[in-house]
C-alpha positions as CSV (number, residue, x, y, z in Angstrom):
1,X,0.3,-30.2,-41.9
2,X,1.6,-26.6,-42.0
3,X,1.3,-26.4,-38.2
4,X,3.4,-29.5,-37.8
5,X,6.1,-28.0,-40.1
6,X,6.3,-24.8,-38.0
7,X,6.3,-26.8,-34.8
8,X,9.3,-28.8,-36.0
9,X,11.1,-25.5,-36.8
10,X,10.9,-24.5,-33.1
11,X,13.1,-27.4,-32.0
12,X,15.4,-26.8,-35.0
13,X,16.0,-23.1,-34.2
14,X,16.4,-23.8,-30.5
15,X,19.1,-26.4,-31.3
16,X,20.7,-24.0,-33.8
17,X,21.0,-21.3,-31.1
18,X,22.8,-23.6,-28.8
19,X,25.2,-24.8,-31.4
20,X,26.1,-21.4,-32.8
21,X,26.5,-19.6,-29.4
22,X,23.7,-17.2,-30.0
23,X,25.0,-15.6,-33.2
24,X,22.9,-12.8,-34.6
25,X,21.5,-14.8,-37.5
26,X,20.3,-17.6,-35.3
27,X,18.7,-15.2,-32.9
28,X,16.9,-13.5,-35.8
29,X,15.6,-16.8,-37.1
30,X,14.6,-17.9,-33.7
31,X,12.6,-14.7,-33.1
32,X,11.0,-14.9,-36.5
33,X,10.0,-18.6,-36.2
34,X,9.0,-18.7,-32.6
35,X,7.5,-15.3,-32.0
36,X,6.0,-14.2,-35.2
37,X,5.2,-17.1,-37.6
38,X,4.5,-19.9,-35.1
39,X,2.3,-17.8,-32.8
40,X,0.3,-16.1,-35.6
41,X,-0.2,-19.3,-37.6
42,X,-0.9,-21.7,-34.7
43,X,-3.2,-19.5,-32.7
44,X,-5.2,-18.3,-35.7
45,X,-5.7,-21.9,-36.9
46,X,-6.8,-23.0,-33.4
47,X,-9.3,-20.1,-33.2
48,X,-10.7,-20.9,-36.7
49,X,-10.9,-24.6,-35.7
50,X,-12.8,-24.1,-32.5
51,X,-14.9,-21.1,-33.7
52,X,-15.2,-17.5,-32.5
53,X,-17.5,-18.3,-29.6
54,X,-15.4,-21.2,-28.2
55,X,-13.7,-21.2,-24.8
56,X,-10.3,-21.2,-26.5
57,X,-11.1,-18.1,-28.5
58,X,-12.6,-16.3,-25.5
59,X,-9.5,-17.2,-23.4
60,X,-7.2,-15.4,-25.9
61,X,-9.2,-12.2,-25.9
62,X,-7.8,-9.4,-23.8
63,X,-4.4,-11.0,-23.2
64,X,-2.0,-8.1,-23.8
65,X,1.0,-10.4,-23.4
66,X,0.1,-12.1,-26.6
67,X,-0.2,-8.8,-28.5
68,X,3.1,-7.4,-27.0
69,X,5.2,-10.5,-27.7
70,X,4.9,-10.2,-31.5
71,X,6.3,-6.7,-31.8
72,X,9.1,-7.4,-29.2
73,X,10.2,-10.5,-31.2
74,X,10.1,-8.5,-34.4
75,X,12.3,-5.8,-32.9
76,X,14.6,-8.5,-31.6
77,X,15.0,-10.0,-35.0
78,X,15.7,-6.6,-36.6
79,X,18.2,-5.6,-34.0
80,X,19.9,-8.9,-34.2
81,X,20.2,-8.7,-38.0
82,X,21.6,-5.2,-37.8
83,X,24.1,-6.2,-35.1
84,X,23.3,-3.4,-32.8
85,X,23.7,-5.4,-29.6
86,X,27.4,-6.3,-29.9
């Protein structure tokens, strides 16, 4: 149920960005929801569901893109909130 809630927030934040012309608050919310919370919650739940030895869990190991995306989105959220990119 929690995963469905977070997935619904993805479409909400995407719509919000389009309606508010990429204001700093909507960019920060989008980065937090999409990049941090959704990825961490959904991928961890899927790994727990399928087990550590599953094909899904093995496929995620060694993907540096996954590990780089989270800090980049965190920095984007912080920069957006501080308004450094005006």
